[in-house]
N, C-alpha and C positions, 0 to 999 in steps of 0.2 A: 498543549505543544503550541511548540513557535514554527512556523512556515514560512520560509524566506525562501529565496531563491535558486539558491544555491542550497541551500540542503537543508533541511530539515530537526527540531533538537528538545529533549525533554526531558522529564525530573526520570529519576526512577532511584529509587533509596533500599540501601543494603546494609542492616540491620541500622546503624546508628549514622553509613556513611549517607549521602547524598550523593550520586553520579549524572553525570549530562550526557547523554549520549547524543550522536552528532549524525547523523545519519546524509551518506551525500546524491543528491539527485543527479549527479554523474556518472553513476561509477557503484551504489545500492553499498558502500562499503559503508560501515557502522562502525566509529569510534564512540571508550566510553572512560570518560577522566571522572576523578573527582574536582567537587567545585575547587579544589583550592587548585588541579594541575590544571584545569578549565583558564583563571585565571592569569597559572602562570604560559600555558602557551598559549596567550596571543600577547605575551611578553617577546617569547619569542617568534612568532611573527609578528612585530613590527623591529626585528632585527637586533634583539635588545639583552638580548641573554640566549642560553639554546640546552636549558635545563628537563625539556620534557621532548623537545624533537632537534631532528637539525632538517638543514633544506639539501637539495641540490636544484640546481636550475640548470635548464639549458633552452634553446632557443627558443623549440617546443613547448615541454612539457614541465614541471616543475615539480616532481617528487619529495615526498613530506616523510621522512619515518619517524615514526614511533619509537623512541628509544625505549623504553621499558620492555616495552615485548615485538619487540624491531618490528610492528606490520610495518608496512611501506603502501600510499598513494599515491598516484601516480593521478595528474589532472595538466589536463593543454590549457597554457598559459591565461585566455586569457577571461577562464573556465574558474582560474587560482584568484586571477585580479577578483574576482567576483567574490568567490569563498576570504578569500584574507579581512579587504571591508566590509563584510557582513560581519563577520569575525570579528573584528575590533571594534563595530558598531555594538556588537550582543554582548548586552549586559546579565549578570545570570541573573539578577531577578526579574528581566523581561519577558523571561521565558516561562516564572511564572507566574505575571499577569494573562499567557496565551494558554493556561492550562484549563483543559474544556473538563465541565464537570454536567454535561450532559448525558452519557452511559450513564452516569451510578446516582446523580443531582439533582433534580430540577429545575429552571431557572431562579424560582422564587424561592425553593428551597425551604428546608422544612424550620420553625417554628425557635433557632435556638437564641434568639437576642431579641429582648426588650429593646424597638428603635425609639429614641427621645431629640426633641430639635426641643434644644436648651433652651434657655429661657432666663435661666441663675445669672445672677454675674457675684463679682463681689464685696456686693453689698452684704448681700442674702449668707454670704462666709464669716462665721463667724471664730477666727482661729486665733492661734499665740500667730507672734509679730515674728518666730523665730517658722513660726508654717509658712505661714503668710508668706516669709520670703524664702522658703523651700519654691514652692509654687512658683511664682513670680520667676524664679528661675530658670525651673525647666519651662514653661514658657518662654521663656528666653531663646533657650538651643530650642524651642523648634523653631518660633518666627525666623532664625536664623539660619536653619534648614540650609535654604539655598546659595545664603552669601557661604558658608563653611567648606559646600561638598562642592560648590560648582563655581561661582567666580573666584572662591582660596585657593579650586582645583585637593580640597581631597576626595571627592571621589574616584579623582585614577589611582587611589592609594586605597582607595575604604570601598571596595565593592560591595561590602557584604557588613552586616553589623548596623548599619541608618540608620534602625528606629527606633526614639525616645521611646525608652519601655521606664513608667512608673513603680515602687510598687508602694501605698499606699498602705501602713499597716497601724495597725487600732482595735477595739475593742471595735460589739458594733453604737453604731446610732453618736459617735464624733464627726460626723460629716466627708464621710470618703466622698461615698456615690457622687452627694452632695458639688465638690472639688474639684471632681469628673465631671459633671452636668457642665461650672464654672469655665472650663480648659477648653469645652469643647464650644461655647457658647467665646470664650475667646478668640477661638479660629473658626470663628463662621463652617462649625461641619455638625454634621449629629451624631452623635453618641448611640451607643451599641454594646448597650452592658449582657455581659452574660452568665447566666447563673452555668457551675463548669458541669452539676451535678445534668442537665438537659442536653450536656453532650454525648456522657459517657451511657455506652448500650455493650448488650450482653451478647451480639453477634461479633467475632476476630474480626479487629480493622475498621469497624464499624467508626469508632471512637475517634482513633485518628482520621477518619475520612470526613470527621466529624469538624473537629477542630480549623483541617486545612479549609475549610468550607467558608468556617466565621471570619476568615485572618483572608483569601480570597474577597469576600463580600468585601469586607472592611476597605482593601484596596482597590477592589472597581468603585466605592460610590464615596472613599476618602472620607471615611468617620476614621473618630476614633475611639476602641476596640477599649472595653470595661469589663472587666473579670473577677466579678462581686465574689466572696468570697472565696477564694480559690488558692487557702493553704494546703488541699490533696493534692496539683498538678505541681506544685514553686517546691512539696516539699523535696525530699534525700534521699532517693532511689534504693528499690529495698533493697535486699541480698536476695537472691531468683530462689525462694525456695518450692515453685511450683508453677503450672501456665499461668495463672491469672497473678500472679507481680509478674512473670515476666512482659505478659503483655500491658499491666500499668508500668511497667520501666517502658518500653517500646512507645505506649503514648506517652510521655516525657519528654523523647526524643522526638517526639515526633512533633510536639508544644516549642523544644527547644530550636530548629531544625524550622519552622516558620519564624523564628524570630528572629535569626541569623537576616532571612529576604526579605522580611519585611520593610519595610518601606516609613511605613506614619507613625501610627500613636498610639502605644498601645496600654494600658495602667492595672496593675494585678492591685486586688484588694485583700491584704491578708489580716487574721486577728491575732494572730500569734510567732511571737519569731521566734523562735528555737524550730532546728530543726532543714533551716534551706536551705534546698542546695545548689552546693555550688555553683553546679553551670548556669544556672538561674542568676546565679549571687553574678556573676563574671556581664551579665548583658543588659544589667540591668542599670538606669541611668545617673538615677536615685532613687533612693531610698525615701523615706515622707515619715517619722514614727506623731503620728495623732496625738495630741495630748490630751489629757479630761480637763472638759473645759473649769474655769475660776469662779468666786461666784458672780463677780461679773459680770462674765463673757455668760456664766445662762439666765441673768437676769435682762441680757443685752438682746439672748434668742428668743423670749419669751415676746420680747419686745416685737422682735421680727417676723414672727408664727402669729401676731392678732390682724383682723384687717380697720383700714380707721372708722369699718360698717361697723364692729363688735360690740356690744356693751357690756362696759365694764361698772360693775358698782363705786362706791367712792372711797371701799372698807382694800380693794385689792394694790398688795404691794409684792412688788414683783422681789423686790429686794428682801422680804421674810420667805419667798419663795422660796431664793433662792440661794443660800442660807442654810433655809429648814431639811432641805432636799438634794440630794447633792446627786441630782440627774446626768446624765451626755442631752446633745445637741437631738437624739431622738428617741428618750424619753419626755423629752420636753415637751415633742410634739405632740405622742400623745395623751399625756397632761393635760394640752388645749386644748384639747378634742374632748377628750372625756367630759372637765367640767364645762364645753359648750351641753351637750348629752343630758349630763347632769340636770341644767340652769334649764334647756330647753323641754323637760322630763317630766321638771315640779311650775312648769310655767310660767315661771322669773324672766319680766323683760331686762333682766342682765344675767351678768355672772359674775358671782358674788367674792369674797375670798377664802371662804367657805365652800366653796366648787372645785376651788385649783386642790387647793387640802385635802377632799375629799376623793377626786382624781389621784393625784401626788399618793394619798397614802397607799388609792386601788394598787395605782403601777410601780409601790415599789413592794408592796407583800407578794403579788404576783410575784417580780422578778425576785426574791427570796425562797417562796413555795419550786418555780424553777431549776433554780439552783443545788437545791434542796434537792430535789427527783432525780438531777443530772449525774450528782455525784453523791458520792461520801464523806464527809467532813476531810481523810485522812488523804485520798483523791485528789481536792480545792487542791493543799499546800501544793502540789504538783502539777499545776496550772500555769503555768504564769501570762499573763495579757499583759500585751503593751498600753498604755494609754493613765 
C-alpha cells in the first residue's frame, strides 16, 4: 500500500484485471481505476488529454469529473495542487513496492527460494557462440536499462512491462542455471533460485500470494529471479473444467501481472518447447535455446570441473571420453564426482581412465533406466526435448 500526503493507493485484483484504488484524505472518496486507465488519468491531469476525466477549476475549488461513472470529486485549490503533484510523481510499480506482506507473511518469509552469491563467470560457461552472443545481448539490455528508460525518456511512454525477462530453453544439464548465475555475477546481484513446485499450495489463494512474495523479495533485495523448471506455470492456460483448472489459471494470471510491474531481471528455465502460453511469450524479452554440447565442448567441461590438485593418471584422455559418451554438462559433473569416489574407495592415489569409464557407464545406465521407467516407447516419441 502506498501512503501519500493527499491520498493512499493500493492494488486489488478482479479476475485477470488489476485495479489501483485511490482513497483521498480530504473527503474519504475512493476512486478505482484499471492500471491502464490510471496512466491515462495522469495524462489527463497534465492537460494532454481528456480520456478519463474532465476538470472544472474555479477560484477556490477544482472539480474532477470521471467520465465512465459521472463521479465527481471537489478539492480545494491547494489540496488539488498537492494531489496532482503526487499523482504525477507516482508510478504504478511504486505502489507495488509499498505492498505490505506483514498481515499475511512474516518479513523473513518462507523458504521459497535458494539464495546464491554468484561466483561463476563467463570463463566457467561452456556454450555455443550463438548462445553466448544471446546471453551477452540480454546483459546489454539489462545494463542499459537506465539509459533507455531514463536518459532516453522511454519511461514516460512505457510505465509497465520494463522487466528484462528471459526464457532459457533446453533439457536438464545444459547450463541454464549456471548461465543465470553468470548473469547475476556480471550484474553484481544475488541470484534467487525458485522451484515453482515449492510455491504451490493446496489452500485457495496461497499459491498466488507466494508468487507475489518472491517477486516482492526480489524487487526489494534487487536480486535476479530465476524460476527453475517453470514449464507448468508458463504453459498455456487450460480450458476450465473444474475449480482446480480455474485456480491454476488464476495463479498464471497473477504471475503475468507480477511480470508486468517487475522492473528487475527474471529468468525462466524450461525443458519443453511446446505449449508456451502466448501471453507469457509476449512478455519474454528473449528466448535462448541451449544446444547440446559438441565433443570439443564436452572435453572443455571435463577440464573445467577438475581442480589443479585433482590427481589424474597419465592414461586419462578427455577427448576419448567426450567422443564416447554424449553427455550434457550436468552428466559430466556426475561422472567427475563418481570417478573420484570410485578411485578413493579403492585407495588409489589418482583417478584413472577406467574410473572415468566406470562412472560414465553408471550414469549412462541410470539415464536409460529412468527413461524406460518414465514412459513407454510409444509415449517417448511424443516428447520433444530441445537441445
